[in-house]
N, C-alpha and C positions, 0 to 999 in steps of 0.2 A: 193055778190061780194067782199065786204070787208073782209067778214069771210073767203072766199076762199084765198084771198091775205094774210091774216094772218097765215093761215095754211102753205102756200108755204113759207112764211118768216121763220116761226118756223122750217119748215123741213130744210131750207137752214142753219139756225143757229145751229141746232143740227149737221149737217154734218161738219160745220166749227169747232164747238167745239169738235166733235170726231176727226177731223183731227189734231186739236191742241194738244188733249190729245195722239194721236198716235205719233205726232212729239216728244212731251215730253217723252213718253215712250221709243221711239227710241233713244232720247238723253241719258236717263237714262241707257238704254241697252249698248249704245256705251261707255258711261262713265264706266260702270261696266266691259266692255270688256278691256278698257285700264288699269283699276286697275288690272284685271287678268294678263294682259300682264306684267305689272310691277312687279307684285308678283311672276310671274313664270319664269322669265328669268333666275334666278340663279338655278333653279332646274329642268326645263324641258328638258327631254331627247328628242332625234330625234325620231319622231313617227314611229310606225310600219305602213306598208301599209294598214293593216286591220283598224287601228285606224283612218288613214286619209281618206280612201274611204268611211267608214261608215259615215262620216259627209256629209249628202246629201243637207243640206240647206245652201246655199251661199247667202251673202248679196249682195248689189248692187255694191260692189267694189271688189267682187271676194276675200273675205276673209274667212278663216275658223278657228275656234279655236278647238284644240284638247285638251280635258280636262286632268287634273291631271299631272302626270309625263310623259305622252306620247306625249309631243311635244311643247305645247305653241300655239302661233298664227302664221299663214302663210298667205301670199297674193299671188295670182296668178299673173305671169308676162307673159301676152299673147304674148308679143313681143319676148320672149326668145324661141328659138327652138333648141338651140345648147348645153346649159349646161347639162352635163351628156349625157345619151344615153338611147334609148328604142331598145331592140334587141331580137333576138330569139337565145337561147343558152341552153346548158346542162352542168352538172357538174359531173365529175367522180374523186373522191379523191380530189386533190387540183388543177385539171385542168379544167378550163372554156373553152368550145368550142363555138365559135360563128358561126351561119350559115347565119345570115343576121342582118343588123342594119337598123332600121326604121328612127331614127333621132338621131342627136347628135354624140358625139365622145367618146370612151372608153379611159380611161387613168389609169396609174398606181397611186394608192392611192384613187381611187373611191371606194364607197361602193355599193354592189350588193343587190338587193331586189326582191321580188315577186316570183311566181311560186314555192313556197315552200323552198326558200333559207334560210339557217339558219341566225338568227340575227347577226350582227357584222361580216359580210363576206366582206372582203377587197380585191382588186386586189393589189398584191405585185410585180408582174413582168409580162412580156410578151409584145406581139404585134399582129396585124393582127387578125388571128382567134384563136389563142392559148394564153391563159393567165393563170397566176398562182394566186391562192387565198390563204388566210391564214388559212382557216378551212377546213379540209377534210369532204367530204359529197357526197351524190348521189342524183342528181336532174335531171329528165327527161327533154327533150326538151320542151321548152315553152318561153312565153314572159317574159322577165326580164328587169329591169331598173338599171341604175347606175347613181350616183351623188356623191356630196362631203361629204355626211354622216352627215351634221350638219347644214348648213344654206340654202341649196337649195335642194329641194325634187322633183324628177321626178316621175310622177304617170304613170300607164300603158297606159293612153291616150297621153302621150307626153306632158303633161302640166307641166310647171315648177313652183313651189311653193317656195317663199322666206320667210325666217323666218322674222318676225317683232320683232325687238329687240331695246333697248336703251341702250347705254354704252357699257360694256365689252363683249367680246366673252368669252364663257364658254366651258371648256373641255367636260363637261358632255353632251352638245348638240350632240357630236359626238359618243356617245354610249360607252364611258369609263365606266369601272365597278368600278375601284378603290378599289377592294376587296383583292388585293395582291396576287391573284393566277391566274386570268385570263390574258392572254397576252393583254396588252393595247397598244402595239406598233402602230398598224394601225390607230386606232382612235386618238391617240395622234399626229401621223404624219399628219392626216387629220386637226386637230386643228392647227397644226403649218403651213399647207399649206394656210388655211384660214386667219391666221395671217399674212402670207407673202404676201397675195393678196393686202394688203394695205387698206382693208376696216375697219380695226379697229386700234385704238390708245391704246387700253388697252385690257387685257385678264386675265382670271382667270383659274387657275388650281384648280378645286374644291377639297375640302378635300378629302383625301383618300390615299391608297397606290397603286401605278400603276407600275405593273410588266411590264417591257419593254426592248426591245433590243436598241442599240444606235439609237437615233432619228435624224431625219433630222435637218439640221441647220436652225436656224431662220435667215432669211435674212432681214426681216422688221427691220427698224430703228425708234428710238424715241418712242418706245412703253413701256408700263408699264405692267409687268406680276405679278400678285398677287397670291401667292401660300401658304398662311399660312394654316397649317394643311395638306399640301399635300407632298408625298414622292414619288420619282421616284426611283424604286427598280430595279437594274440591273438583267436581266434574266441570269441564270446561263450559263456560257461558251459561252456568246454571243459576245465576242470581238475577234478581230482578233489577231493572234499570230505571226505576222511578220510585219516589217516596223514600222510605226508610229502608227499603231492601229486605233481604232474607238474612237471617243469621244461620251459619252453618251448625253451630252446636251450642244449645242453651241449657244451662244447668238449672236444677231446682235449688231451693234454699237448704242450708245446712249440708251441703253435699261436699265430700271429699273426692277430688279428681287427682289421680296420681299417674305421672309418667307419660301422658298422652302428647302426641305431636299433631298439630293441626296445620296442614299445608294448603294454602289458598291456590297453588298451582297457577300462579299469575301468568306464566308464559303461555298457557292455553287459553287465556281470555282475550276477547277483543278489547283493545285499550279503551279505558276511561268509560266503560259501560256498566260495570258492576257496581252495585250499591248494597252493602251489607257488611257483616263482621263475621270472623271466623269463630268467635267465642263470646258468649255473654254469661257473666256469673252473677250471683244474687247474694243476699244477705247470709252471713254465717258460713259461706263457702270456704274451703281450704283447698288451695291449689299447690301441688308440689311437683317439681321437676316436669313441668309443662312447657312446651314450645309452640308459639303461634308465629307462623312464618308465611311469607310470600302471598299475603291477601291482596286480591285485585282491588280492594278498598281499604277499610280499616282492619286493624288486627283484633281488638277486643274492646269491650266496654262493660262498665257497671253503672247503673242508674238507681239512686236511692237505695243503694246497698249499705248495710252497716255490719260491722263485726266480721269481715272476711280477712283472710290471711293468704298471702302469696309467699311461697318458698321456692326460690330458684326457678322463677318463671320468666322466660325470655320472649320478648317480642321483637322480631327481626325481619327486615327486608319486606315489610308491608308497604304497599303503594301509598297509603295515606298514614294516618297517625298510628303509632304502635299500639297504645291503649289509652282509654279515656274513662276517668271516674267523674261522674256528674252527680253532685249533691250527696256524696258518699261520706259516711262517718265511721269513727272508731274502727280503723283498719290498720293492717301492718303489711309491709312488703320487706321481705328479706332476701337479699341477693337477686340474682337475675338482672333484669333491666331492659332497656330498649335500645336497639342498635340498628343503624342503616334503614331507618323508616323514612318514607316520603322522598326517596331519592329518584323517583320516576319523573319523566317529563310531563305527566299528567296531573300529579298531585304533589308538587314540591311546595317548599316553605311550610311544612307541617312538623309537628312535634314528635319527639320520641315517645314521651308520655305526658299526658295532661290531667291535672287534678283541679276541678273547677266547679263553679256555682255553689259556693258556700260549703264545699266540702271541708270536713274539719276533723280534728283529733286523729290524725294519722301519723304513722311512723314509717320512714323509709331507711332501711339500713343495709349498707353493702351493696347497693345497686350501681350498675353502670349505664350511663346514657352517652352514647358515642355515635358519631358519623351520621346523625339524623339531619334532614334537610334544613329544618329551622332550629328551634330551641331543643336542648337535650330533655330537661325536665321543666315543664310549664306549670306554674301555680296561678290561678286567675279567677276572676269574677267572684270576689268576696271570700275566697278560701282563707281558712284561718286555723291556728293551732296545729300546724304541721311541723314536724322535726325530720330533717334530712341528715343522716349521719353516716360517716365513713363511706360516702358514695363518690362517684366520679362522673364528671361531664366533660367530654373532650371531643374535639374535631367536629363540633356541630356547626351547622350553617348559619347559625345566629348566636344567641347566647347559650351558655352552658346551663346555669340554672336561672330561670327567668321568673319574675313576679309582674303580672300585667292585669289590666282591667278591661279586656276587649269587650266591646258591645256587639254581640252577635246573635242574642235571642232574648228579647225583652219579656218573654213569657216565663222565663226561669229566674227564680229569685237569686240575687247576686250579680246579675248581669251589669257590667260597666262599673262593678266595684273593685277597688284594689285589695290586696291581701293585708293580713295583720297577723301578728304573733307567730312569725315563722323563724325557726331555728335552723341554721346550718352548722353542724358540729363535725369537725375533722374531715371535711370534704376536700376534693381536688376538683379544679376547673382549669383546663390548659388547651391551647391551640384552637379555640373557638373562633368563629368568624368575627364576632364583636367582643363583648366582655364575657368574663368567666361567670360572674354573678351580677344580675341586673334587676333592679326594680325600675320599670319604665313608667310607673305611675306613683302617686304620692302614697306610700305605704306607712304602716305604723308597727313599731316594735319588731325590728328585724335584728336578729342576733346572728353574729358569724364568729365562732370560736374555734381556733386551731385550723388545721388543713393549710392548703396553699392554692393561690389563684395567680397563675403565671402564664407568661409566653402566649397571650391571646392577641386578637386584632389580626386575624388572617386576611381581613378585607382592606388592609392598608392600601390607600390610593384608589378605592372603588367609589367613594363618596365625595361629593362636593363639600368644600369648606372645612371647618373645624368641627367635626361631629364627635365631641368628646365623649359622650355617653357610650359610643359604640366601641371604644378602644382601650378600656381599662380592665384591670384584674376585677375590680368591683365598682359598680356604678350605683349610687343611690339618687333617685329622682328628687327634684326640688320639693321642699315641703315635708319630706319624710321625717317622721319623729321617732324617738325611742331606738335610735341606732346604737348598737353596741357591737363593735368590731375589734377583735384581737386575733390577727392571722398573719400568714406570710403572703406578701404580694411582690413580685418580682419578675424580671426577664433576664435570663442568663443564656439566651441563644448566642451563637458565635458573632464575634466582632474581629474583623481582619483588616490589616492595612492593605491598601491597593498598590502593587509594585509597578503595573503597567496597565495600559488601556488600549484596546483596539476597536475602533467603532466602524460599522458598515450598515448603512441603511437604518433599519429600526432596531438593530442589535448592537450591544456593546459587550465585548469579552474583556472581563476583568481578571488580571492576574492577582489573585488575593492570597497573600502569605498565610499559610495555615488553614485555608478553607478546606472544611471536611464535607464531602459530598454525601448524598443519600437521604436528606431530609426535606427536600424541595416539595415533596408530596404533602407533607404535614405543614410545612412552613414555606409557602410559595412566594412571599414578599420580602423585599429588603428595603432598607434605608440607606441612602448615600449621605455621608458627612464629610465635611473638608477636614483639613488638618487640625483645625480648632474646634472640631466637633460641632460646627454650625450645619444645620440640616439643609441638604441640597434637593432632596425629593425621594419619591418611592420608585421602586422598580419591581418587575415580576421576573421571577427566574425562568428562563427558557431552556437552559441546559447547564450542567455542572459536571465537575470532575475534581479530583483532589488538587487544591491549589488554584482552581479556575472556576469562575461563574460567569455564565452569559445571561444578560438581563434585557428586558424591554421596559419602556417607560409605561406608567400607569395612566388611567383616564383623568385622575384628579391628583394634584400635588405630585405629579410625576417628575422625575428627574429629567433634565436636559442631558442627553447622552453626551453631547459634545463638550459639556462643561466638566465631566469627570476627569480628574487628574491623578497621576501618581502622587502619593502621600495623602489622598483621601482615604476614607474607610467605607467599607460595606459591612452591613450587619442585618441579621434577622430579627434583632431586638427592636419590635415595633409597637409593643404595648405601651401606650402613652403614659399611664399612671398606674400606681398600685390600687389606690382607692381614690374615686372622685365623688365628692359629697357636694351635690348641687345646691342651688339658692334655697335658703331657709331651712336647711336641714338642722336637726337637733339630735345630739348624743355624743358618744366619744368613740374615738378610733385609735387603737394601738396597732400600728403597722410595722412589720419587719420586713424590709425590702431593699432592693438593689438593682442596679443595671438599667435604669429607665433613661430613655433619650428624649430629646426635646420635641421631636416631631415637627409638623408644619408650623410656620410662623403665624402669628396672629392670636391675640388675647391671652397668650401665655398660659393656655389651659393644659400643658403637658409637661412631663419631665419630673414628676413628684412621686415620692413614695405615697404621700397623702395630698390630695389637692381639695382644699375647702373653698368652694367657689367665691363666695363673698363673706364679708364680716358684718354686713348690715342686714336689713330687712329681716331681723329676727334670727339670723344665723347664729347657731350656738354649737359649734363642734370643737371639742376638746381634742387635741392631738399630743398627748403627753409623750409619745414615743416616736413621733413621726419626724423624719428629716429628709431633706432633699439631697439626692445623690447625683451629681453631675454626670460622671462617666468613670469607667475603669481607666486608670492611667497607665497601667502596665499593657505592654504590647502583646505578650504571651503569658497570661497569668495562670493557665491551667495545666500546660504541658500535655494536653490531651493528644496532639498529633505529633509534636516534636519538642525540641529544646531550644529553638531558634530565638534570636533576639536577646539572648542572655551572654554576657562575657564571662568566660570561666578562667579561674586561675587554678591550675592543678599542678602542684609540684611534684617531685619524683615520687612514685608509688601512688599518686592520686588520679582520679578520673571523674568525668561527668557524662552520663548516658541517659538517653531516653529509655524509660523503664515501663514495661507493659506486663510484668509478672504479677504475682499475687498480692505483693505488698504495695498496694496503691488504693486510692480512694475513688478514682474516676477512670476514664478511658487510658490515661497515661500519666506518668510521674517523672520527676527528676531523680536519678540516683547519683548521689555525690560522695565520693570516696576520698577521705583525707589523705595527705601525702604521708610519707614515712616519718618525717620530722616537722612538717608544717601543715596548716590547715588548708583545705580546698575551699574555693568560694565561687559564687556566681552572682554577677551584678546584673539587675534587671534593665531592660531598656524601657523607656517611658514614651508616651505619645508626644508629638510636637507640641511644645509650649506648655508641657505638663506643669511647670512651676507656677504659671500664671493661674491655674485652677486652685492651687493650695496657697498661694501667696496671702498672707495675713489672715489665714483661715486655720481651723483645726483640721488635721489630716490623720488618716488612719491607715496603718500598714498591717497586714497579717499574712500568715502562711501556715497551712497544715504540715506538720512535720512528724517523721517517725525516727526514733532512735532507741538503741538498746540501753546505752549508758547515760548518766547525767552529763549535760553540756556537750554530748556528741553532736548535736545539731543546734543551730542558733540562728536568729535573724538579726540584721542591723538595718536601722532606717537612718540614711544619710540626708542631711538638709542644711541649708544655709551656706554663706560664702566661705566659712572657714575651712573645712565644713564641721558642722556639729554631727554627732552621732550618738545613738542609744541602742542597747542590745537587749534581747531577750533570749534565754537559753531553755532548752528542752529538759525536763526533769528525768528522762530516761524511762526504763520499764518496758521497752518493746511495744509501745503503743502510739497511736496517732494523737497528737495534741495541736490545738490551735494556738500559735504564738502571735500575740497582738502587741502593737505599739500605737498609742494615740497621743498626739502633741500638737503644739501650736507651731506653725511655720512662720518664722519672722518675715517681715517685709523685705523684698529684694533678694529672696533666696534663689540662687542659680545652681546649687549642687543638690540634686534631689533624685534618689533611687532607693531601691530595696536591695539588700544583699542577703543571701543564704550562705550558711557556712557548715562544713563537716570537719570535725576536730581531727588532729593527726591520728592516723590508723583507725579511724571510725568510718563506718558506712551509714549515711543518713539518707532519707527519702523526703522529698518535698512535693507538695501538690496543692492546687487551688490557692494561689496566691492573690493578694488583693491590696491595691493602693488607690485611695481616692480621698478627695476633700469632702468634708461633711458640713452640713447645716443642722444643728441640733437644737432641741428645746421645745417650748410650749406650743409653737406653731411651725409651719413649714417655710418660713422666711427669715427667721432670726437665729443668730449663732449662740452657742452654749459650750461649756467646758465638756471635755470628753467623758468624764465620769458620769454624766447624765445619759450617756449613750446606751441605748438598747442593744444587746449583741447582734451584730450583722451576720447573715448567712454568707457562705463563701460563694465564690464565682467559679465558672469554669465548665461545669458538666453540661454536655450537650444533650437536650431532651428532645 
């Protein structure tokens, strides 16, 4: 009896143990299933019907796992009988004909499955019994299903299966290919529809290239879309050709968009027919690491948007404007910028970026606006309270930074109004077709602090007459008030003496001592000056090589090729003034500049660090640091390419060499080694009649020098008939120091040059020398003593 009881007991215990083991196995299986789920959410595509119905084993919670890339995990929702539809239908071409519906509702944007229907078949239009699909095919009448193609699956029995997921929605769930050739418009729109349903706070456009037509707008708010490695590629000729067109990708408010590239595929479009934009963003949006490129029309636009931020967003190679902000407020743009926009033959003379129609309270920091067909960054139509900081505008087809009051749309507030309360802090503008910074309208409260505005006026010789506003580092239109400028404005492009001229037809080949080739693409125009630095005319570079440049004359103010003679000068320094303040301006200008040339004759509107147009009619421009700099008087001030035109005295043990090693400040330097028992020296050559420039004026000589020991390097300034001389020595320490001498040159001086010295047994380096006469003081036409001089930048580096 006891033995029988023990057997029963053991049998019960075995069953209990087996049950425990089964539970543990079930737990482990369940745990593994959740691991699979977590691993597959980013790669699982939507399952084919065959893959789903082949799963015959369902667990107690009506879940099924479709392995590999065929879908992930789904759970049946017994209560749902309406999502998608089960129906009887047939397909001929792109027409889906419905004969009956068993359950649910058909809708545009749903995917169609079963009965031999091709994968990625989507409903794009229609109603009732006649619908249009995206893929042409022939399917006989039979049972079909429709669903959202990514998160809900309807099987032939009418059961609805819901994707089990954690975190972000993925575009790949909806059957996108991302191969750059298949049309992914329908699955992407289904992806957007699911996002708009409000079930997700984040989404991923998986890596790949998605060929698509303009997509449906995102209406969901407060979502994050990560798209690193993903490109939306516009399908050829898929945009409207009238009205305001279609937008490729439109964000909702308060949306974060990360890493996406929008490619307009401009080469696949019929020229000049597309109307629309690749990207539209809204209030509160944050865009980071986004690229908008190759639009057949505009790159991007925001209208009445506030509180948005752009980090490292690049707008490039769009046929029309790079980006446009209309009536936008309280925004920030960090990095990125707009380059190479509007350069097509169909939409030229447009801006890199435009901020207009009373947009205000914006900050732009560290952005680049370069090689656009018109202005780099345009502020217009009443825009105010904008700060542009540490940004660059270069090589644009009009102004670099421009303020304007265009009259283009009277229906928008601010039309035809100029700007006010604009700040440019530590910015750079160079190589632009006209000015580096321009207000072409009467503006108010324009501040320019720090930065550089140099080497502009690439259009030299293109315009008739003296168009002074187009040719300066900075131009302030007449009547502008509240001007405050304290910046560098100069032109330091190369200036070379002409040794020989050969003219043939429309070309003149100039043998130009020290000419450095390679910058004619950026700076294609030259000015020709006679030996007294009197302007002869402009030329356009046709060809160049080291020591030689071939030019043609320009349409306006062009040089007469036959008049060019040896002893003349050829230069790329064609920026007329540093700052030009036009009639009736009010404010103060502190300009630090050099290297300006006189340009075309007439009205005397060029050749100044600061030019204040008139002193009547209410003009009130204070120029406490401005001076007129006539020209560089040294023939070879920089040693960039050689040490020619300096006469060297090198006693035993001494030497003079052109140096391109690490101890230099620019492209090249002079290495001067003192003799064993006597100093080595180098005497500068000066331009013809150099004494006449400095006669009875204050003159300034300087040179950057490097020396290890005190007095190992020094400079002498020789002047006067006796001659007089004065010397400045280097303090030593193995550093570069600017050695400067300023003095009054007596009348009738005939002995006038700069000397550099290396002490016996010492090695010294010299770079970027400078010798010129100065007009100093409270305005740009009066003289003053040298101690009032604002320190001048050095010459010589070719930009």
